[in-house]
C-alpha positions as CSV (number, residue, x, y, z in Angstrom):
1,X,47.4,-16.4,10.5
2,X,47.6,-20.1,10.8
3,X,46.8,-22.1,7.6
4,X,43.7,-24.2,7.9
5,X,44.0,-27.8,7.2
6,X,42.0,-28.9,4.5
7,X,39.9,-32.3,5.2
8,X,38.7,-34.2,2.0
9,X,36.3,-36.7,2.4
10,X,36.0,-39.4,0.0
11,X,34.3,-42.5,-0.5
12,X,35.2,-45.5,2.5
13,X,37.4,-48.2,1.1
14,X,34.2,-50.7,1.4
15,X,32.4,-48.7,-1.6
16,X,33.9,-49.0,-4.8
17,X,35.4,-46.4,-6.1
18,X,33.7,-46.6,-9.7
19,X,31.0,-49.1,-10.3
20,X,32.6,-51.1,-12.7
21,X,30.5,-54.2,-11.9
22,X,27.0,-52.5,-13.1
23,X,26.2,-52.7,-17.0
24,X,26.3,-49.7,-19.0
25,X,28.7,-46.9,-19.6
26,X,27.7,-44.7,-16.4
27,X,30.3,-46.1,-13.7
28,X,30.3,-43.1,-11.6
29,X,26.2,-43.1,-10.4
30,X,24.2,-45.6,-8.7
31,X,20.7,-46.7,-10.5
32,X,18.7,-46.2,-7.5
33,X,15.5,-43.7,-7.6
34,X,15.8,-40.5,-5.8
35,X,15.2,-40.9,-2.3
36,X,15.5,-44.7,-1.9
37,X,16.8,-45.6,1.2
38,X,19.3,-48.3,-0.1
39,X,22.3,-46.1,-0.9
40,X,22.1,-44.8,2.4
41,X,22.2,-47.5,4.1
42,X,25.2,-49.1,1.7
43,X,27.5,-46.2,2.9
44,X,26.7,-46.6,6.5
45,X,27.9,-50.3,6.2
46,X,30.7,-49.3,4.0
47,X,31.8,-46.4,6.5
48,X,31.8,-49.2,9.5
49,X,33.7,-51.8,7.5
50,X,36.5,-49.5,6.5
51,X,36.8,-47.8,9.7
52,X,37.1,-51.2,11.6
53,X,39.4,-52.3,8.9
54,X,37.0,-55.5,8.0
55,X,36.1,-54.7,4.3
56,X,38.3,-57.3,2.6
57,X,37.1,-59.9,5.3
58,X,33.3,-59.3,4.5
59,X,31.2,-61.1,2.4
60,X,27.7,-59.5,1.3
61,X,25.2,-61.9,0.7
62,X,22.6,-60.2,-1.9
63,X,19.4,-62.1,-2.7
64,X,16.8,-61.0,-5.1
65,X,15.0,-57.6,-5.2
66,X,17.0,-54.4,-5.1
67,X,19.0,-55.7,-2.3
68,X,20.8,-57.3,-5.1
69,X,22.7,-54.1,-6.8
70,X,24.5,-54.5,-3.5
71,X,27.1,-56.6,-5.7
72,X,27.5,-53.6,-7.9
73,X,28.3,-51.0,-5.3
74,X,30.0,-52.7,-2.2
75,X,34.0,-53.4,-2.4
76,X,33.5,-56.7,-0.5
77,X,33.1,-60.2,-1.5
78,X,29.7,-61.0,-2.5
79,X,27.3,-63.9,-3.0
80,X,24.0,-63.5,-4.8
81,X,21.6,-65.9,-3.0
82,X,18.0,-67.0,-4.6
83,X,15.0,-65.3,-3.4
84,X,14.6,-65.5,0.3
85,X,17.5,-68.0,0.7
86,X,20.1,-65.3,2.0
87,X,20.4,-66.5,5.9
88,X,20.7,-70.0,4.2
89,X,23.7,-69.4,1.7
90,X,25.1,-67.0,4.4
91,X,25.3,-69.6,7.2
92,X,27.2,-71.9,4.7
93,X,29.8,-69.3,4.0
94,X,29.9,-68.2,7.7
95,X,30.6,-71.7,8.9
96,X,33.0,-72.4,5.9
97,X,35.0,-69.2,6.6
98,X,34.4,-68.6,10.2
99,X,36.9,-65.7,10.4
100,X,34.8,-63.6,7.8
101,X,31.9,-61.3,8.5
102,X,28.9,-62.2,6.6
103,X,26.3,-59.8,6.0
104,X,22.7,-60.9,4.8
105,X,20.9,-57.8,3.1
106,X,17.7,-58.7,2.3
107,X,14.6,-56.4,1.4
108,X,11.0,-57.1,3.2
109,X,9.4,-59.1,0.4
110,X,12.8,-61.1,0.4
111,X,13.3,-61.5,4.5
112,X,9.4,-61.4,5.8
113,X,7.9,-63.7,2.7
114,X,9.8,-66.3,0.7
115,X,12.5,-66.4,3.6
116,X,10.6,-66.3,6.7
117,X,11.7,-70.1,7.3
118,X,15.2,-69.6,6.5
119,X,15.5,-65.9,9.0
120,X,14.1,-67.7,11.6
121,X,16.2,-70.8,11.8
122,X,19.5,-68.9,11.1
123,X,18.3,-66.9,13.8
124,X,17.6,-69.4,16.0
125,X,21.0,-71.3,15.6
126,X,22.8,-68.3,16.2
127,X,24.7,-68.2,13.0
128,X,27.5,-65.6,13.2
129,X,25.8,-63.2,10.8
130,X,24.8,-59.6,10.5
131,X,21.4,-59.2,9.0
132,X,20.3,-56.0,7.6
133,X,16.7,-56.1,6.7
134,X,15.4,-53.0,4.6
135,X,11.5,-52.4,5.7
136,X,9.9,-50.2,2.9
137,X,6.6,-52.0,3.0
138,X,6.4,-52.9,-0.6
139,X,8.1,-54.9,-3.5
140,X,10.2,-52.1,-4.7
141,X,11.7,-54.0,-7.7
142,X,8.9,-55.6,-9.4
143,X,6.5,-52.8,-9.6
144,X,5.0,-52.0,-6.0
145,X,3.0,-54.7,-5.1
146,X,1.8,-55.9,-1.2
147,X,5.0,-57.0,0.9
148,X,4.1,-58.5,4.4
149,X,5.0,-55.4,5.8
150,X,2.7,-53.6,3.9
151,X,0.1,-51.4,6.3
152,X,-3.3,-51.8,6.4
153,X,-5.3,-49.7,4.0
154,X,-2.1,-48.7,2.2
155,X,-2.5,-49.4,-1.7
156,X,-0.4,-51.0,-3.8
157,X,-0.4,-52.9,-7.0
158,X,-1.8,-56.0,-5.5
159,X,-4.3,-54.1,-3.0
160,X,-5.9,-51.3,-5.0
161,X,-8.4,-50.7,-2.4
162,X,-5.7,-51.0,0.4
163,X,-4.6,-54.2,2.4
164,X,-7.3,-55.9,4.8
165,X,-6.4,-57.7,7.9
166,X,-9.5,-59.7,6.8
167,X,-7.9,-60.6,3.4
168,X,-4.3,-60.3,3.9
169,X,-3.7,-60.2,7.2
170,X,-1.4,-58.4,9.4
171,X,1.7,-56.4,8.8
172,X,4.5,-58.8,10.1
173,X,6.8,-56.9,12.9
174,X,9.9,-58.9,12.1
175,X,12.1,-57.8,15.0
176,X,9.5,-58.4,17.4
177,X,9.8,-61.9,16.2
178,X,13.2,-62.3,16.0
179,X,13.6,-60.7,19.7
180,X,11.5,-63.4,20.8
181,X,14.0,-66.1,20.2
182,X,16.7,-67.4,22.5
183,X,19.8,-67.1,20.4
184,X,20.1,-63.5,18.7
185,X,22.1,-61.2,20.9
186,X,21.1,-57.9,19.3
187,X,18.0,-57.0,17.8
188,X,17.1,-53.3,16.8
189,X,15.2,-51.4,14.5
190,X,15.8,-48.0,13.3
191,X,14.6,-45.3,11.1
192,X,16.7,-44.0,8.1
193,X,14.9,-40.7,7.5
194,X,16.0,-37.6,9.7
195,X,19.3,-36.8,10.8
196,X,18.8,-38.3,14.3
197,X,17.3,-41.3,12.6
198,X,20.2,-41.7,10.3
199,X,22.6,-41.5,13.0
200,X,20.9,-44.6,15.3
201,X,21.1,-46.6,12.2
202,X,24.6,-45.9,11.9
203,X,25.4,-46.6,15.5
204,X,23.2,-50.0,15.4
205,X,25.1,-51.3,12.0
206,X,28.3,-50.7,13.6
207,X,27.4,-52.2,16.6
208,X,25.9,-55.2,14.7
209,X,29.4,-55.4,12.6
210,X,31.4,-55.2,15.9
211,X,29.5,-57.8,17.7
212,X,29.8,-60.5,14.5
213,X,33.5,-59.9,14.6
214,X,33.5,-60.1,18.3
215,X,32.1,-64.0,17.4
216,X,29.0,-63.2,20.0
217,X,26.6,-64.3,17.8
218,X,23.2,-63.3,15.5
219,X,22.4,-59.7,15.0
220,X,19.7,-58.1,13.6
221,X,19.0,-54.4,12.4
222,X,15.6,-53.7,10.7
223,X,15.8,-50.3,8.8
224,X,12.5,-48.4,8.0
225,X,13.8,-46.9,4.6
226,X,11.9,-45.1,1.4
227,X,10.5,-46.2,-1.5
228,X,9.4,-42.9,-3.3
229,X,8.7,-44.7,-6.6
230,X,6.6,-47.9,-5.4
231,X,4.8,-45.7,-2.8
232,X,4.3,-42.7,-5.9
233,X,5.5,-40.1,-3.2
234,X,7.8,-37.3,-3.8
235,X,11.3,-38.1,-1.6
236,X,10.3,-35.5,1.2
237,X,6.9,-36.8,1.4
238,X,8.1,-40.2,1.4
239,X,10.3,-39.3,4.7
240,X,7.1,-37.9,6.3
241,X,5.2,-40.7,5.5
242,X,7.6,-43.0,7.2
243,X,7.3,-40.7,10.1
244,X,3.9,-40.3,10.2
245,X,2.6,-43.9,9.7
246,X,5.4,-46.3,9.1
247,X,7.1,-45.4,12.8
248,X,3.8,-45.5,14.9
249,X,3.0,-49.3,13.6
250,X,6.9,-50.5,13.5
251,X,8.5,-48.3,16.4
252,X,12.4,-47.9,16.4
253,X,13.9,-49.0,19.2
254,X,16.0,-51.6,20.8
255,X,13.9,-54.9,20.8
256,X,16.9,-57.6,22.5
257,X,20.4,-56.8,23.7
258,X,22.1,-59.2,25.7
259,X,25.4,-58.6,24.3
260,X,27.1,-57.1,27.2
261,X,26.7,-60.7,28.8
262,X,27.6,-62.7,25.6
263,X,30.3,-64.6,25.3
264,X,32.1,-65.3,22.1
265,X,30.9,-68.6,20.8
266,X,33.2,-71.0,18.8
267,X,32.1,-73.6,17.0
268,X,33.3,-77.1,16.5
269,X,35.5,-76.9,13.7
270,X,33.9,-78.8,10.4
271,X,35.6,-82.0,10.0
272,X,37.6,-82.0,7.0
273,X,39.6,-85.3,6.7
274,X,37.8,-88.2,5.0
275,X,39.3,-90.5,7.9
276,X,37.7,-88.6,10.6
277,X,34.1,-88.5,8.6
278,X,33.9,-92.1,8.0
279,X,34.6,-92.5,11.8
280,X,32.1,-89.8,13.1
281,X,29.7,-91.8,10.8
282,X,30.6,-95.2,12.0
283,X,31.5,-96.2,8.5
284,X,34.6,-97.8,6.9
285,X,36.8,-95.8,4.9
286,X,36.8,-96.6,1.2
287,X,40.2,-97.9,-0.1
288,X,42.7,-95.8,-1.3
289,X,42.4,-95.6,-5.3
290,X,44.4,-97.9,-7.3
291,X,46.8,-96.4,-9.7
292,X,44.0,-96.9,-12.5
293,X,41.3,-95.1,-10.2
294,X,43.5,-92.3,-9.4
295,X,43.4,-91.6,-13.1
296,X,40.0,-91.5,-13.5
297,X,38.8,-88.8,-16.2
298,X,35.5,-87.3,-14.8
299,X,32.6,-89.5,-16.0
300,X,29.3,-87.3,-16.3
301,X,26.3,-89.7,-16.5
302,X,22.9,-89.0,-16.6
303,X,20.6,-92.5,-16.2
304,X,16.8,-91.8,-17.2
305,X,13.6,-93.6,-17.6
306,X,10.3,-94.1,-16.0
307,X,9.4,-94.2,-12.2
308,X,10.0,-98.0,-11.3
309,X,12.9,-99.0,-13.8
310,X,15.3,-98.1,-11.0
311,X,17.4,-95.2,-12.9
312,X,17.8,-93.6,-9.3
313,X,18.9,-96.8,-7.8
314,X,21.3,-97.6,-10.3
315,X,22.7,-94.1,-9.8
316,X,23.1,-94.6,-6.1
317,X,25.0,-98.0,-6.7
318,X,27.3,-96.5,-9.2
319,X,28.1,-93.7,-6.8
320,X,28.5,-95.8,-3.9
321,X,31.0,-98.4,-5.5
322,X,32.8,-95.5,-6.9
323,X,33.1,-94.0,-3.4
324,X,34.0,-97.6,-1.9
325,X,36.9,-97.2,-4.4
326,X,38.6,-94.3,-3.1
327,X,36.9,-91.9,-6.2
328,X,35.4,-88.7,-5.8
329,X,31.7,-89.1,-6.4
330,X,28.4,-87.3,-6.3
331,X,24.6,-88.0,-7.0
332,X,21.6,-85.6,-7.7
333,X,18.0,-87.0,-8.5
334,X,15.6,-85.2,-10.4
335,X,11.7,-86.8,-10.1
336,X,8.1,-86.1,-10.3
337,X,5.6,-86.8,-7.9
338,X,4.4,-90.1,-9.3
339,X,5.4,-93.1,-7.5
340,X,5.3,-95.3,-10.8
341,X,5.4,-94.2,-14.1
342,X,6.1,-90.7,-13.7
343,X,9.8,-89.3,-15.2
344,X,13.3,-89.9,-13.2
345,X,16.7,-89.4,-14.0
346,X,19.4,-88.9,-11.8
347,X,23.0,-86.9,-12.0
348,X,26.1,-89.0,-11.4
349,X,29.7,-87.9,-11.3
350,X,32.5,-90.3,-11.0
351,X,36.3,-88.8,-11.3
352,X,39.5,-88.9,-9.7
353,X,39.6,-84.9,-8.9
354,X,37.5,-83.0,-7.1
355,X,34.4,-82.5,-8.1
356,X,33.3,-78.6,-8.7
357,X,29.4,-78.9,-9.9
358,X,27.7,-82.0,-9.1
359,X,24.6,-80.9,-11.9
360,X,25.2,-82.8,-15.0
361,X,23.8,-80.8,-17.9
362,X,26.1,-82.1,-20.8
363,X,26.9,-85.5,-19.9
364,X,29.4,-87.6,-21.6
365,X,27.6,-91.0,-20.9
366,X,23.6,-91.2,-20.9
367,X,21.6,-94.3,-20.0
368,X,18.3,-94.0,-21.6
369,X,15.9,-96.9,-20.0
370,X,13.0,-95.6,-22.3
371,X,11.7,-93.8,-25.5
372,X,11.4,-90.2,-23.6
373,X,14.4,-90.3,-21.6
374,X,16.4,-90.5,-24.9
375,X,14.1,-88.0,-26.5
376,X,14.6,-85.2,-23.4
377,X,18.6,-85.8,-23.2
378,X,19.9,-87.2,-26.5
379,X,21.3,-84.0,-27.4
380,X,22.8,-82.6,-24.3
381,X,25.5,-85.4,-24.6
382,X,28.7,-84.0,-26.0
383,X,30.4,-84.9,-29.2
384,X,32.1,-87.9,-28.5
385,X,30.1,-88.9,-25.7
386,X,28.7,-92.8,-25.0
387,X,24.6,-93.4,-25.3
388,X,23.4,-96.5,-24.0
389,X,19.8,-97.1,-25.5
390,X,17.5,-99.6,-23.9
391,X,16.4,-101.4,-27.2
392,X,14.2,-103.4,-25.6
393,X,11.3,-100.4,-25.3
394,X,13.1,-98.1,-27.6
395,X,12.6,-99.0,-31.3
396,X,14.2,-95.9,-32.7
397,X,17.7,-95.3,-34.0
398,X,20.0,-92.3,-32.4
399,X,19.5,-89.2,-34.6
400,X,23.2,-88.3,-34.1
401,X,26.5,-89.5,-35.6
402,X,28.7,-87.9,-33.5
403,X,28.6,-90.2,-30.3
404,X,29.0,-93.6,-29.8
405,X,25.7,-95.6,-30.1
406,X,25.1,-98.7,-27.5
407,X,21.9,-100.9,-28.2
408,X,21.2,-103.1,-25.5
409,X,18.2,-105.0,-25.0
410,X,18.2,-104.1,-21.1
411,X,14.8,-105.0,-20.0
412,X,14.9,-108.2,-22.3
413,X,18.3,-109.5,-20.6
414,X,16.9,-108.8,-17.0
415,X,13.8,-111.0,-18.0
416,X,15.7,-113.7,-19.0
417,X,17.7,-113.8,-15.9
418,X,14.6,-113.8,-14.0
419,X,13.3,-110.6,-13.2
420,X,12.4,-107.6,-15.4
421,X,12.9,-105.1,-12.7
422,X,16.5,-105.8,-12.7
423,X,17.0,-104.1,-16.1
424,X,19.0,-101.3,-14.0
425,X,21.2,-103.9,-13.1
426,X,22.0,-104.7,-16.4
427,X,22.5,-101.3,-17.0
428,X,25.5,-101.3,-14.5
429,X,26.9,-104.2,-15.7
430,X,26.9,-102.6,-19.1
431,X,28.4,-99.5,-17.8
432,X,31.4,-101.5,-16.1
433,X,31.9,-103.4,-19.2
434,X,32.3,-100.0,-21.3
435,X,34.1,-98.3,-19.1
436,X,36.2,-100.4,-16.8
437,X,36.5,-97.6,-13.9
438,X,35.9,-100.0,-11.3
439,X,35.2,-104.0,-10.6
440,X,32.0,-105.8,-11.0
441,X,33.0,-106.9,-7.0
442,X,32.3,-103.7,-6.4
443,X,28.8,-103.5,-7.5
444,X,28.5,-106.8,-5.7
445,X,29.2,-105.5,-2.4
446,X,26.9,-102.7,-2.5
447,X,24.3,-105.1,-3.7
448,X,24.6,-107.1,-0.5
449,X,24.3,-103.8,1.5
450,X,21.0,-102.8,0.0
451,X,19.2,-106.0,-0.9
452,X,19.0,-108.2,1.8
453,X,16.8,-111.3,0.4
454,X,19.2,-113.9,-1.2
455,X,16.8,-114.5,-4.0
456,X,16.5,-110.5,-5.2
457,X,20.5,-110.7,-4.4
458,X,21.2,-113.0,-6.9
459,X,19.2,-112.1,-9.3
460,X,20.8,-108.7,-9.5
461,X,24.1,-110.2,-9.3
462,X,23.4,-112.2,-12.4
463,X,21.7,-109.1,-14.4
464,X,24.8,-107.5,-13.6
465,X,26.9,-109.9,-15.0
466,X,25.2,-110.3,-17.8
467,X,25.1,-106.8,-18.9
468,X,28.7,-106.9,-18.5
469,X,29.3,-109.8,-21.2
470,X,27.0,-108.3,-23.1
471,X,29.0,-105.1,-23.2
472,X,32.3,-107.1,-24.0
473,X,30.9,-108.7,-27.4
474,X,30.2,-104.9,-28.9
């Protein structure tokens, strides 16, 4: 008698062997509720990636909701995205890594509610993405609230009497909407219930990933799955509810498939060379950093004041002057809705090295134009940092002794040169006098491009000089 061969089935390589990213001591089992469809879809995606040898080229984008837990289980690259923003993040990953497989894995509350703009525009652009849309007709993670796909009459935490078309509108059919767009090449809805439905889902997932690997464009697979906990049903009753209630409204089927006619699409390569970037924008490239500029340690600067003091403008001029000197710079504004009088601040980084994060949480230089700004940011400055205080408007002294305090009557100096509103230019001059990162001439050139009136230009240049000279007396 011939000896039978034993076949041992294990987890596909694209699933983690043990779930070491998961909190707690249990690294062997998932945390999904009994009957939840996420685990089944994870396995189908992992099998497809493993069989195609694409696991090590794949990046999962996991937004808020139960979808986020894919990070624990998928043995692939992973980026967590804010609620609804997975297609936007996936677009960036795909374009920066054109040879990767990028999967946007989203639930109905994420994709069809807060994320409608992102998914529609990513689809309309024909991004090289595979979107797997888990439709269980409810917000599962946060307690079972109504989702955009909740059926009419369906009771949830926020529709205890059932969803009403008059009050909450009709359930949204995303596969049908995506299929109306020109760019998507493959759109299908499947139902992950019985064996037949699971096999159709398996086939759809594999097709979507294969088409992306062939660079043919945007693919979208909507998968009807169960949420027994959110529905307050048993797993078996949940399957029946999908078949009897969900499927008649969200009919499974192929809604668009032009993949056989689609040709591989190769986007133009991103321009990374700085000379090419400046040329394409019609700008002159900044000069090569001087030996002194090339050694500039990262200056993390916060400039803050009330609206109308020019804190944001000062930051722009500072960053522009640094860029013109050949330095790496970033500028991020933060302000309220008021045109005048509201709070306003900006984060500026100037460095000879590449900037990893443009947000300045702990500045080493703070320019406080008014009292509330000093109150808000004084304690954020790193030990040994510098705080420039506009003593014209701020009467108190610093509450810290571990930083360098520079008291300058910015507004009074500006008034003496002829324009109180030029206090921001005085602050720029003080900064230059203290740090000596780039020349005053560099600021002059920036002022010339932003101030067209001769009188205003001359006053602001005087303000810069006045601030610079004041700093030299300290």
